[in-house]
Backbone bond lengths (Angstrom), bond angles and torsions (degrees), N, CA, C in turn:
res aa  C-N    CA-C-N  psi(-1)  N-CA   C-N-CA  omega(-1)  CA-C   N-CA-C  phi
1 M - - - 1.546 - - 1.531 107.86 -
2 E 1.377 119.68 -42.14 1.402 120.55 -177.72 1.525 111.56 -57.12
3 N 1.308 117.65 -41.39 1.508 121.51 178.76 1.457 113.71 -62.21
4 R 1.323 111.08 -37.66 1.550 116.84 -176.50 1.532 103.53 -73.22
5 I 1.265 121.35 -44.03 1.440 121.69 177.31 1.560 111.95 -56.35
6 M 1.291 118.46 -46.29 1.453 125.26 -177.99 1.497 111.21 -65.24
7 E 1.298 117.19 -43.07 1.449 119.74 179.42 1.511 113.14 -64.24
8 E 1.372 115.18 -38.14 1.416 117.81 -177.64 1.525 106.93 -75.73
9 A 1.301 119.04 -36.51 1.507 125.36 172.95 1.534 109.30 -52.78
10 I 1.361 114.94 -44.14 1.470 116.61 -176.43 1.540 111.74 -71.54
11 K 1.333 112.65 -31.95 1.514 112.32 170.86 1.508 113.06 -62.19
12 L 1.286 116.71 -41.79 1.469 120.77 179.51 1.611 110.53 -69.31
13 L 1.318 115.61 -32.07 1.448 115.93 172.43 1.480 112.28 -61.06
14 K 1.323 117.01 -42.03 1.450 123.94 -178.05 1.583 109.77 -62.10
15 L 1.317 112.50 -42.42 1.456 121.59 -176.22 1.517 111.19 -79.54
16 K 1.260 122.11 -47.98 1.431 126.78 -166.55 1.584 114.83 -113.38
17 G 1.340 113.78 -14.49 1.387 116.64 -166.47 1.466 114.71 75.99
18 V 1.374 116.48 -166.98 1.493 117.63 -173.40 1.526 111.51 -76.59
19 K 1.326 118.50 -0.22 1.443 120.23 -179.53 1.493 114.37 -82.06
20 F 1.391 121.21 1.90 1.446 123.69 -178.67 1.475 106.74 -63.55
21 T 1.366 118.97 154.69 1.380 121.75 -178.26 1.544 113.85 -104.16
22 M 1.222 119.61 162.23 1.440 120.59 179.06 1.554 110.09 -70.20
23 N 1.256 112.77 -29.32 1.594 120.51 175.46 1.557 108.19 -63.49
24 E 1.345 116.51 -41.23 1.439 119.09 -179.13 1.552 108.77 -71.88
25 L 1.311 120.16 -34.82 1.420 125.27 174.78 1.569 113.43 -61.37
26 A 1.331 106.88 -49.36 1.509 115.44 176.18 1.538 112.85 -56.21
27 T 1.241 117.46 -44.50 1.510 126.80 179.44 1.540 104.84 -60.63
28 E 1.293 119.89 -54.27 1.444 121.50 -179.67 1.459 115.88 -53.69
29 L 1.402 114.04 -36.65 1.370 119.37 -176.48 1.531 114.66 -90.97
30 S 1.368 114.25 -7.02 1.460 122.68 -176.23 1.537 110.84 57.54
31 V 1.262 112.12 45.85 1.535 119.52 175.18 1.484 105.69 -131.34
32 S 1.391 113.73 168.06 1.447 119.28 172.43 1.495 113.82 -74.38
33 K 1.338 118.15 164.09 1.340 117.74 171.69 1.462 112.96 -72.81
34 R 1.336 118.77 -21.30 1.421 124.26 178.62 1.627 105.64 -65.71
35 T 1.282 115.17 -44.71 1.438 116.88 176.41 1.518 116.80 -59.03
36 L 1.302 117.01 -35.50 1.475 122.51 172.12 1.599 108.44 -60.41
37 Y 1.319 111.16 -52.43 1.448 111.35 -171.92 1.486 113.82 -77.03
38 E 1.335 121.85 -4.94 1.409 123.92 165.84 1.478 109.27 -69.87
39 H 1.316 120.89 -35.17 1.436 124.32 -177.88 1.564 111.03 -93.23
40 F 1.167 122.84 -31.50 1.443 131.76 179.26 1.544 110.70 -136.47
41 P 1.408 112.91 110.22 1.439 115.79 -179.03 1.522 115.95 -61.23
42 S 1.232 119.35 -20.65 1.504 122.79 -179.91 1.529 109.44 -154.05
43 K 1.219 111.01 166.01 1.575 118.61 176.35 1.590 103.45 -64.71
44 N 1.312 117.61 -40.56 1.463 116.94 178.54 1.474 116.82 -57.28
45 H 1.341 115.75 -40.61 1.407 118.96 173.11 1.551 113.54 -66.02
46 L 1.229 123.46 -36.31 1.399 126.86 174.68 1.583 108.74 -62.96
47 I 1.311 116.55 -47.89 1.530 116.56 177.07 1.470 111.84 -60.58
48 N 1.318 113.53 -44.70 1.556 119.07 175.10 1.455 112.49 -51.30
49 K 1.345 115.90 -48.19 1.528 118.22 179.33 1.495 113.12 -68.20
50 I 1.245 120.19 -31.49 1.507 121.96 173.76 1.465 110.51 -67.89
51 V 1.286 123.36 -44.74 1.437 124.92 -175.35 1.564 104.91 -71.91
52 D 1.323 121.80 -38.00 1.475 122.83 172.07 1.496 112.81 -55.32
53 C 1.374 114.63 -50.65 1.450 120.46 179.17 1.492 114.74 -60.94
54 F 1.431 114.63 -41.26 1.413 121.29 176.22 1.507 113.97 -58.24
55 L 1.357 115.85 -45.55 1.526 119.45 178.52 1.528 111.19 -71.04
56 A 1.317 118.38 -33.73 1.451 121.27 176.39 1.541 110.45 -64.93
57 E 1.359 119.31 -37.55 1.456 122.87 -176.99 1.517 106.88 -73.85
58 I 1.348 118.13 -30.18 1.510 118.05 173.60 1.511 111.71 -64.21
59 K 1.357 113.22 -46.49 1.480 118.55 -178.82 1.545 111.26 -57.00
60 V 1.341 116.21 -43.53 1.489 122.06 -179.75 1.508 107.52 -63.01
61 K 1.272 116.76 -47.69 1.556 122.50 -178.34 1.466 108.91 -63.22
62 E 1.284 119.19 -40.01 1.509 120.56 179.81 1.556 107.62 -62.57
63 E 1.298 123.00 -47.81 1.371 128.29 -178.31 1.553 112.42 -59.17
64 K 1.315 113.56 -39.60 1.517 117.48 178.22 1.499 110.38 -69.52
65 I 1.347 121.02 -36.44 1.412 123.67 -179.02 1.509 105.61 -70.38
66 A 1.227 121.98 -48.26 1.505 126.95 -177.17 1.524 110.83 -58.32
67 L 1.278 115.40 -34.64 1.531 116.70 -178.03 1.591 113.03 -92.46
68 D 1.284 112.23 -0.41 1.583 115.18 -176.95 1.575 109.40 -75.37
69 T 1.314 112.18 110.07 1.420 114.14 -179.79 1.528 119.64 -74.60
70 T 1.296 112.56 -7.22 1.533 118.58 179.48 1.474 112.52 -88.18
71 L 1.390 116.80 -4.83 1.471 118.70 -178.75 1.596 107.99 -104.40
72 S 1.371 111.46 144.74 1.449 117.93 174.68 1.545 107.59 -73.48
73 L 1.300 109.02 166.17 1.501 114.18 178.94 1.627 112.23 -62.72
74 I 1.247 118.35 -41.12 1.463 120.17 174.00 1.442 113.73 -63.51
75 E 1.287 118.39 -44.67 1.472 121.47 177.41 1.533 111.33 -63.49
76 K 1.332 120.96 -36.87 1.464 122.05 170.45 1.525 114.55 -58.61
77 I 1.327 108.21 -44.66 1.608 115.42 -179.51 1.493 110.46 -60.92
78 K 1.278 113.19 -48.77 1.497 120.34 -178.26 1.542 110.99 -61.80
79 L 1.315 118.15 -46.07 1.405 124.45 -176.65 1.536 108.78 -65.59
80 L 1.337 116.41 -41.99 1.410 122.83 176.72 1.514 115.98 -60.77
81 L 1.211 112.73 -36.82 1.479 118.94 179.80 1.532 115.17 -74.98
82 V 1.364 114.59 -19.33 1.490 120.22 179.48 1.561 107.08 -109.26
83 C 1.332 118.26 17.32 1.458 123.12 -168.56 1.545 107.37 -68.56
84 V 1.318 112.90 105.00 1.484 121.79 169.58 1.501 107.61 -135.03
85 P 1.302 121.71 128.10 1.441 122.81 177.83 1.443 110.60 -46.41
86 A 1.429 119.13 131.53 1.433 120.04 -172.14 1.526 114.96 -56.89
87 E 1.316 113.67 -36.35 1.480 115.91 -178.58 1.526 115.93 -75.14
88 R 1.378 112.80 -6.44 1.421 118.69 179.40 1.562 110.98 -110.45
89 E 1.321 114.60 -7.42 1.472 123.88 -175.13 1.589 109.23 -53.75
90 A 1.331 118.67 -34.90 1.414 121.48 -173.38 1.587 109.98 -73.64
91 M 1.280 118.50 -13.14 1.395 118.97 176.24 1.534 111.85 -59.77
92 D 1.319 115.84 136.76 1.446 117.26 -172.83 1.532 113.53 -99.26
93 A 1.260 119.00 171.80 1.418 120.99 -169.87 1.539 110.50 -73.00
94 R 1.427 113.08 -21.73 1.487 113.97 174.89 1.467 115.11 -54.81
95 L 1.318 118.02 -30.92 1.410 118.51 178.88 1.531 116.57 -63.90
96 L 1.407 114.26 -35.23 1.414 117.31 175.30 1.540 111.00 -65.84
97 L 1.339 115.54 -39.60 1.522 118.84 176.12 1.500 110.00 -59.67
98 E 1.252 117.49 -42.19 1.459 124.28 -177.71 1.572 111.39 -67.39
99 L 1.385 112.07 -41.56 1.428 117.20 174.88 1.474 111.86 -55.23
100 K 1.328 113.26 -47.57 1.499 121.39 -176.01 1.505 110.53 -60.69
101 K 1.437 117.66 -40.42 1.426 126.99 -176.04 1.536 110.05 -74.15
102 Y 1.297 116.70 -48.48 1.423 119.03 -172.11 1.525 123.05 -108.52
103 H 1.337 112.13 -16.53 1.458 122.36 176.03 1.560 109.64 -134.66
104 Y 1.231 112.65 61.72 1.456 118.87 -176.83 1.465 120.65 -52.60
105 D 1.338 113.03 -38.14 1.493 117.88 177.89 1.520 111.32 -68.46
106 Q 1.345 120.51 -25.14 1.458 124.72 172.83 1.465 110.78 -77.15
107 W 1.303 119.77 -39.77 1.439 124.09 177.03 1.564 108.75 -63.16
108 E 1.311 117.53 -40.06 1.457 121.20 178.34 1.584 109.68 -67.31
109 K 1.227 116.55 -31.79 1.505 118.37 176.51 1.491 111.78 -63.84
110 V 1.414 113.48 -41.84 1.516 119.06 178.09 1.464 107.03 -66.73
111 Q 1.282 122.39 -41.71 1.464 124.26 -176.28 1.614 110.43 -65.16
112 L 1.376 111.53 -42.39 1.481 115.13 174.79 1.563 110.71 -59.39
113 F 1.344 116.90 -44.78 1.447 121.78 179.13 1.485 108.94 -58.28
114 L 1.283 119.26 -45.58 1.436 121.54 -178.30 1.504 112.29 -66.88
115 K 1.349 118.66 -30.69 1.488 120.69 176.45 1.498 113.60 -77.26
116 E 1.298 117.10 -37.80 1.545 123.72 -172.40 1.492 118.04 -98.81
117 E 1.218 122.39 -24.64 1.460 124.62 -174.81 1.562 110.58 -87.07
118 W 1.354 118.86 62.06 1.433 122.24 -177.05 1.575 113.24 -117.69
119 N 1.341 119.62 6.64 1.397 119.72 -172.05 1.546 113.04 -61.21
120 I 1.285 114.92 -48.02 1.497 115.26 -178.65 1.491 116.10 -64.92
121 I 1.410 111.48 -43.37 1.508 118.38 -179.67 1.487 109.78 -67.27
122 T 1.394 118.25 -41.44 1.440 119.75 173.79 1.490 116.78 -55.77
123 H 1.294 116.17 -46.21 1.449 125.41 174.34 1.479 110.38 -53.63
124 L 1.366 119.54 -56.45 1.389 124.30 -177.87 1.620 113.04 -66.40
125 L 1.284 119.27 -32.36 1.543 122.97 173.53 1.501 107.31 -64.29
126 E 1.372 117.57 -44.41 1.466 120.32 -177.41 1.526 109.52 -67.12
127 Q 1.346 116.74 -40.27 1.479 117.34 177.05 1.498 110.76 -61.00
128 A 1.383 115.38 -45.39 1.446 116.64 -177.01 1.523 113.71 -66.04
129 K 1.374 116.21 -32.79 1.531 118.10 164.95 1.399 113.51 -57.58
130 D 1.293 123.40 -53.22 1.313 130.89 -175.72 1.596 115.75 -58.95
131 E 1.235 111.49 -30.04 1.507 123.44 179.38 1.532 109.20 -92.10
132 G 1.250 121.07 -2.52 1.513 126.27 178.41 1.474 112.07 76.03
133 I 1.304 121.42 12.76 1.450 124.13 177.21 1.507 113.37 -74.20
134 L 1.284 114.67 -34.18 1.421 120.20 175.81 1.524 113.09 -118.70
135 K 1.353 112.71 154.67 1.497 115.47 -179.73 1.566 109.55 -63.27
136 D 1.331 120.03 164.70 1.435 123.22 176.65 1.497 105.27 -81.56
137 I 1.320 116.78 92.44 1.480 121.77 -177.68 1.541 103.97 -117.33
138 S 1.323 114.28 162.62 1.462 122.63 175.49 1.543 106.70 -75.01
139 I 1.322 119.12 115.12 1.351 123.21 178.54 1.544 115.45 -62.63
140 P 1.383 118.00 -44.04 1.375 126.56 179.11 1.668 106.70 -59.57
141 L 1.361 116.78 -42.64 1.429 118.71 179.09 1.491 111.92 -68.12
142 F 1.366 119.79 -36.22 1.473 123.15 177.87 1.540 107.66 -59.98
143 I 1.388 115.32 -47.70 1.505 120.49 175.53 1.464 115.41 -58.71
144 E 1.372 116.11 -40.67 1.457 116.02 175.97 1.525 114.72 -64.52
145 I 1.338 115.46 -39.79 1.422 119.62 174.25 1.483 115.28 -60.88
146 Y 1.324 115.36 -44.44 1.465 123.18 176.31 1.485 111.80 -58.65
147 I 1.327 117.35 -48.86 1.506 123.59 178.13 1.536 110.25 -59.30
148 G 1.336 113.88 -47.56 1.560 122.47 -178.68 1.465 108.02 -63.84
149 A 1.274 123.07 -39.48 1.421 126.03 -176.12 1.555 106.43 -70.99
150 F 1.251 117.11 -42.65 1.539 124.36 178.71 1.440 106.44 -61.67
151 N 1.277 119.80 -53.49 1.462 126.45 -173.10 1.544 112.72 -58.75
152 N 1.399 111.51 -46.43 1.430 119.06 -178.86 1.549 113.17 -75.10
153 A 1.320 116.44 -40.99 1.463 121.15 -175.27 1.510 114.22 -70.03
154 Y 1.278 115.89 -37.14 1.506 116.98 -178.97 1.489 112.43 -67.34
155 T 1.316 117.52 -25.81 1.428 116.07 176.66 1.537 116.51 -75.53
156 S 1.291 110.80 -33.35 1.553 116.87 -178.52 1.524 110.14 -89.53
157 L 1.395 115.99 -31.22 1.542 118.59 -173.61 1.508 111.58 -81.20
158 S 1.335 121.63 -9.84 1.377 119.60 -177.03 1.560 109.63 -64.45
159 E 1.327 118.91 -29.07 1.423 120.20 179.04 1.553 111.47 -75.20
160 H 1.240 118.15 -13.59 1.511 122.79 177.21 1.562 113.92 -94.78
161 N 1.306 118.01 14.09 1.472 123.67 177.59 1.497 118.04 49.14
162 L 1.350 111.75 43.93 1.430 120.03 174.74 1.541 108.88 -86.59
163 T 1.323 119.69 142.32 1.383 122.84 166.80 1.453 109.85 -78.34
164 L 1.360 111.88 168.78 1.612 117.58 -177.44 1.503 104.74 -66.19
165 G 1.349 116.14 -40.93 1.481 119.40 -178.43 1.508 111.86 -64.07
166 E 1.344 120.20 -39.98 1.481 125.82 176.75 1.464 113.78 -62.39
167 L 1.340 111.06 -39.65 1.520 116.72 -176.95 1.481 108.84 -68.08
168 L 1.374 118.81 -51.04 1.380 125.53 177.18 1.481 111.09 -52.09
169 Q 1.307 116.82 -47.74 1.521 120.18 -173.32 1.514 105.65 -62.06
170 Q 1.270 119.15 -45.97 1.486 119.32 -178.59 1.525 113.22 -61.14
171 I 1.311 115.99 -41.45 1.403 122.98 178.36 1.551 111.41 -58.14
172 V 1.285 112.63 -44.99 1.528 120.86 -173.44 1.556 100.87 -72.91
173 E 1.289 123.07 -46.03 1.476 123.73 -173.33 1.526 107.76 -56.89
174 I 1.298 115.49 -44.11 1.518 119.71 -179.47 1.535 108.33 -67.95
175 L 1.324 117.87 -46.90 1.496 118.66 -171.52 1.661 106.03 -68.04
176 M 1.259 120.88 -39.38 1.473 124.74 -173.50 1.495 111.02 -80.48
177 N 1.353 118.35 -38.16 1.447 123.61 -170.17 1.448 113.62 -116.29
178 G 1.308 123.51 -13.66 1.356 126.89 -178.76 1.500 111.62 77.26
179 I 1.368 118.69 -165.32 1.432 123.72 -173.96 1.499 110.24 -109.95
180 K 1.329 119.80 2.00 1.430 121.96 -173.88 1.593 107.49 -74.14
181 A 1.357 117.92 141.94 1.445 122.68 176.00 1.519 114.88 -64.49
């Protein structure tokens, strides 16, 4: 039942943002609010669980990409930098803004994840540098630029109706290939 509640809550998040009510969620699931609260003591707990699952899904996807022997080093790096679980890719940047505004603790968790979960990518970037595939750049600086671009872009691009996946793809394209034609 928890998974069903979370999946329906994710649908409401996409439609209404974080302002959906537990009453609306109960109606969509055709269950009582009491049933919801048996599984999640509050809406905040539900959002917390959704964010935790989202981040866990990203970690699993990252590991699969890193171990995929059919991908080149550059393909792995690019895919890892745009790593969003496919079923969540349609979430738009507006949700991150709403998380920051209404569920700041969860937004901080996403920011911490963005700052600290770089082991796989760092290893692959080092390997690409060692093999002469990438220029000899400062990897910590590259990561700072990526995080800065992400944090700045999602606030302004939410008005342009980009999904999270599209936003990340554009950032990675510019960072990896520049803007030359």
